[in-house]
N, C-alpha and C positions, 0 to 999 in steps of 0.2 A: 095485335102484335106490331110494334113499331119497327120498321125496316129502314136502315140508313144506307145510302149509296156513296161510294167513294171511287175516285178515279186516280190512276197512277200512270204518268207518262215518263218514259225513260228513253233517252237518246244515248245509244251505245255505239261501239265501233263497228258493229255489223248490221244493226237495225234500229229503227225508231219504232217504239211499241206503246200501246195503251191497253190497260186492263181496267175494267169497271167491275167493282165488287158490291155486293150487298151483305149487310150484317144484321142478322136477326137477334134481337136483344136476349131472347130466351136461350138460344143455342150458342151464342157468342162464338160463332164460327164464320169464316169468310166463304163466300160463294161467288165464283166468277160468273158474271152474266154477259160479258162481251170481251173480246180479245182481238185487237187490231195490230198488224205488223207490216212494216215496210223495210225491205233490205236497203242498206246504204253502204257506201265504200269508204267510210271514214278511216278505218284502219289502214287501208291501202294508200289513201291520200297522205296520211301522216307519215307512214313509213317511207314513202317515196319522196315527198316534197316538203314534209314538215308542217303542212297546212292543209285545210280542207278546201277542195276545189269548188269553183262556182257552181258546177253542175251538181255536186253532192249537196251543197247548201240549198239549192233550189229543190232538190228531192226531199230534203229534210223539211223545208218550209211547206211544201205541198202536203206531205204526210201529216204534219202538225195541224195544218188548217183543217184537214178532214177529221182529225181526232178531236179538235175543239168543237166542231159541229156535233160529233157524237156525244161529247160531254153535255152539250146544251140539250140535245134530244132526250137524254136520260135524266135531265134535271138533277144532276148529282148534288149531294150536300157539300162535298168538299173534294178538292183534287190537289195533287202536287205534281210538279214537273222537275225531273232531275236529269242531269247530264253526267255520264260516266266519267270518272277521273281521268281515264286515258284520253278522252276527247279534249279535255282541258289542256293537254300538251300541245295541241295545234297552235301555231303562232298567231292565227287569226280567230282564236276562240271567242274573244271579247266581241269581235265584229259579228260572229255568228249569233251570239246571245242577243246583241242589239237588233239584228235582223229578225230574230224570232219575236222579240218584244214588239217591234214596229209592224211587222207583217202579219203576225198571228195573235198579238195581244196576250202572249204568254210570258210569264217571268220564270226563268229556269234557275235552278240552284246546282252549282257544281259539286258533285259528290267527291269526298276524299276517298282514298283507298281504304282507310280504316272504316268509314261509314259503309262503303260498298260491301266489304267482307262481313261486317257485323249484321247488316240487313239480311244478307244471304243466310247467315248463321241463325238469326231470329226465326226466319221462315223454316229452316231445318229443325230447330229446337221445338217448333210448334207441332211437329208430326208425332203421332202416338208412338211410332217405332223408334224414335231417336234415343230415348233414355235407355231402352234395351240394348241398342247398339253400342253405347259408350259404357255400359255397366262394367265390362271387363277391360276392353281396350279397343280403340278405334283410331283410324287415321282419316281425317277429312281433307280431301284435295279439291279446292275451289279453283277451277281452271278458267281463266279469262282470256280476253284477246291480247292483253299486254303483259300478263303476269300469272303466276301460280301462287296460291297461299295454302300452306300445309299446316294443319293443326292436329296435335296429338292428344288423345284422351287416354286416361288409365283409371280404372276403378271409379268411373263416373265423374272424374275431375279433369279439367282442362290443364294440360301441362305446359305446352308451348305452342306458339304460332310463328311460323317463319315465312317470309315473303321472298319470292324468287322472281326477278325481273326477266322473265322469259315465258311468253305465252303463244297463243294460236297465231297471232299476227306474224311473229318472227318465224314460226314454223312454216306458215303459208309462203312467206317471201322466199325462204330458203328452198322450198319445194319448187317454186317458180323459177328460181335461178338455176336449179339443177334439173329442170324438166327434161333436158335432152339426154340425161344419163340414165342407163337402165337400172342402176341401183340407187336412184334418187331417194326413194322412201327409206331405205336402210341407212343411207348416209345421214339423213335428217333425224331418223330415230336415234342413231348413235349420238348425235348432237344434243338431243333432248336428255338422254341419259347422262351425258357429261355435265349438263347444266344443273341436274337435280341430284346426282349421286352423293354430293356432299351431305345433304340433309339426311339421306337414308343411312349413310355410314356413321354420321354423328349421333343421330337420335334413335335410329332403329337397329343399331348393331346388336344390342342385347334384348331388343323388344320385338315381339311378333304380334302386331295388332290383329285382333280377331276379325274386325270389319274394316273394309276400305270403302269410304263414302265418297262418291264422285259427284261433284256439282258443276253443272254448266247448263244454263238456260237454253242457249242456242242448240246445243247438241241434243238436249232432251226433246226439243221441238222436232228436230230432224228424225229422231227415232220413231215418231208417230207415223212417218211415211212407210215404215217397214211392216212386215207381217206381224201376226199376233205374238210372236216370240218377243218382240220388243216390249210388250206390256209387262212381261215378267221381269224385264231388266229394271223396272222402277222399284222392285222389291229386292230385298237381300237374297242373293242366290249364291250357290257354290262357285268358287273361283273358276273351276274348269268350265262350267257352263257359260260363264261370262266370256272367257277367253275364246271358246268355240264360236260364240255368237259374234264377237268382234271380227274373228277371222272370216266368218261367213259374209258379213255385210261389207267387209273391207276387201274382199276379193274383187279383182278387176271386172269380171263379167257381171256379178251381182250388183256391184257398186254402180256401174254405168247403166245397166238395164233398169234398175230401180228408179234412178233419177230421171231417166228418159221417160219412164212410164208416168211420172208425176209432173213432168214438164219443168223440172228444176235445172237451171242453167249452171254451168261451171261447178260441178260437185266437188272437184278437187279443192277449189278455193273455199267452199262453204263447210265441208265436213271432214275431209281427210286430215287436216291439222289436229282436230280434236280426237280422231281415231288414234293417231300416232301418240298423242299426249296420254290418252287413256291407256294405251298399250304399255307405255313406259312406266306409268304409275303402278299398273298391275304387276308388271314383271319385276319391279324392284321391291314390292311389298309381299312378304310371306304371310298372307292373310288367308282365312278360311272362307269368308263371305264378302261379297261385293254388292254395293247398292248404288243406284243412281236415282235418287228420289224424284227428280224432275221438278224441283221447286223453282220459283221465279224470283228475280230481284223485285218484281212488283209485289209479291207476297210480303217480302220483308219491309219494303217501304210503307205499305199499308198497315202492317202489324205494328210497326214502330209508332205510327201516328195514333193508332187505336190504344196502344199501351200508354202513350203519353197523356191521352185524354181520359184514360180510365174506362173507356168503352169495353175493353177486354183486358183481363189480367193474365199475365204469362205464368205458366206453371213451372218454368225453368228459372233457376237462380243464376242470372247472368253476373251479378256482383260476385257470387261465389267463384265463378270462372276466373274473374279478374284477380281475385285474391290468390287462388290456386296457382295461376300463371306467375304472379309476382313472387310467391314463395319458391316456385321452381327455378325462376331466374336468379333469385338471391342465393339459393343453394348451389346452383350451377357455377356461380362466380365466387364461391368459397366464403360467403358471409358466415359469421358466427351465429348459428341459428338460435341458440338459447337467448342471445341478446336481441335478435330480430323478433322473436316471439314476444319477448317482454316489451319491446318498443311498440309492436302492434297492439298489444293489450292496453298499454298506457295511453297511446294516441287516441284509441277509440273511446276510452273512458273520459279523457279530457274533452274531446269533442262533445260527447254526450252531456257533460256537465255545463259547458258554456254555450251550447247550441242556441238556446233561446235568446241569448244576449250577444251572440257573435255576428249575426248578419250572414252567416254561412248557410248555404242551402243543404238539403239532405244529401245531395249528390257529393258534397265535399267530404262527407264522412268516409266514403269509399276512397277518395283521393288521399285523404289524411292517412289512411291505413297503408295504401300502396307506397306513399312516400316513406313511411316508417320502415316498411319491409325492404325497400330498395336503397335506403340512404347510404349504405356502406358497400354496395356491390362493386364499386370501382377500385377498391383496395386489392382486388385480385390482379388488376393490371398494374397499378402503381400506388405504393403507399404515400409517396410524396405528392402525387397529383390525383389523389383518390376522388375529390369532388368533380374534377374535369372528366375523369374516366367514367365515373358514375353517370354523368350527363350523357356521354357518348353511348354508353350501353343502353340507357333508357330510350334515347332517341333512335337508336338502331334496332330496337325491339318492337314487336307488335303484341298488343294486348287486346284481344277481342272484347269489345265492350267499352274501351277507352278511345275517345276521339283523338285526332292529331293535336288539337289545341290543348286537351287535357294532358296528353303525354308531354307536351312542351312545358306546361305548368309544373307538372311533377318533376321533370328534369331540372328546371330552373331552381326550384326550392332545394333540391338535393345539391345542385351546383353551388349555391350561395350559402349553404348551411354554416360554413365556418368563416364567412366574410363578416368583418366587424360592422360595416355599414353598407347598405344597398339602397342607393337613391333611385328615384324614378328615371333619372338621366341615364343610369346604367342599363336600364331595361326598356326604354321607350320604343326601341326598334323591335322588341319582342312581345310586349304586352301593352294593352290599353290601360288607361288610368284606373278603370274599374277592376281589371284583372290584376293590376299591380297591388291593389289593396287586398284582394283575395290571396295573392302571393305572400304578402307580409303576414297575414293571419296563419296560413299553413306553415310558414317558416317559423313563426313564434311557437306553434304547437310542437313542431319537430325539435326545436332547440330545447324546450323544457323537458320533453320526453328523454332526449339524449342525456340531459343533466341528471335525471333521476336514475339512469343506469350507466353513469359515466365510467364506473369501474368495470363494466361488462361482467359483473358477478351476480346479478339478480339477487340483491341482498334482501329484498322485501319478501317476507312470508305472507304479508297481508297488506292491502292498500285500499283506502276509501277516498274517493274524490267527490267533494260537494261544493256547490257554489252557494254562498250566503251573502246577500247584498252584493257588494263589489269585491268580495274576497273569495278566492278559490282555495279551499282548504284541502291539502293533500296529506292525509293521515296514514302513516306507514308503521309497520311492525318489523323489527329486524334485530337479530341477535349479534350482528356485526356492526362495527362503528361506521357511521355515515358521514364522516368529516369531508371526504372528497365530494360526495353527492351534494351535500349542503353548500359547499363552496361554489360548485358549478351552478347550482340552482339559484343562488343569489345573483350571480352574473347574468344568467339567461332569463331570470324572472323579471328583471327590469325591462327587458325588451318585450316580454309578453305583456306587461302592464302598459307600456307605451302603445302597443298595438290594439289591445282589447279594452283598455281602461279597467282591467280587472287585476287585482294584486294577488299573485299566487303565494301561498304560504305552506311550507312543509312542516309537518308536525310528527315527531317521533313519539310513539305511545309510551316509551320509557320515560319521557319527560313529564308525563302527567302524574 
């Protein structure tokens, strides 16, 4: 049985860590064979000075040097080194990356927020218990050092993901500034509730998720220091049991005594912020069960690589999550859903018909559908400035499974849908030349789809789309006149032909 080994290095705001995994081909599962961690003060440095101190940089370099030796000792087949997106906010991040390259021989990749959250989500979705938790309804709270990401599920589908720029770092700094006050914890707790209550009032006012799923790698590691009751916290337990457990480990005596026992310094800085954030999430969510699965960002990083290489196949439909979230967003902003569903259907059919001659990747099929679903969402804000408003909505939204670059591409296509000409000079600050060509192809598909339902009346009872030679035949059946659709189709069809070298032709069955 062939066994492959993989290494994952992650530089975060609280620690530098390495995990080494093995994957057995027959089982197709990850097994951790080593786990190395070194605490760092990156979050504190950035919060106070805006940059990472020389002392912290040296700590990071020393830790990475040891980790590189571990990689060599295990003779791993492949490794990746990532930096958390919050670390990238340091004014001297590029200098840090250069020092890591020169002194450790490691090349690090800066992770975007979208990537970080999605990797966590991939690790969670790989758990056998995940599908059961989202079958009815669930709220996922991914709590990090600089932010919180809240994702709502209903009937097995992802509805929305919202990003809140308030995390454990801000909580810790406020605790430190109020340390002389007797009610410091309560003041900071109220601050957390203030920062998060908009989400709960807006999205959970009429919804009561059955499960609350709490994610945080650092806190999960800390739980291992406590007694056996902490093991139960990794599984879904009743809300009351979780609340009692948090009160127990959060009490002053137990809190201090436990950390003194294990020789952990400064427990207020390391753990208390997460306890307060967990407490706020639990208090604001009227759920029955609470789970802290204890997954790691390393699990997600490694799974992503294994999925991309085909070593392991995911059982979860991540593309379905994106489409579900896109529909939720479109409906939330008042889009005419009958038109949106028709646009989605047509865009997928056109992509499928031209895929082999388009030069577009399989991934672009998903983006094509998302563009069709969200192309009109800005009308909710302004009819006269709908494209600009749609751009703003899309760029301000989070879609788990869509990268920041992909979201930018989607938003730009929607933004320029009604512009007569879009030259590369207009977008050279936003897109590379290669991405500009992809932009034009996605724009051409959107425009021809919009033309086919320009009346917003879904006149077609039947539609067949086939590519023969260099002509795209779109054969439709309708009992209503198609004069408007045919006029718009002629106009948008020329742009489609210029971009793809394929001439689209609409044929009404009544004409045969």
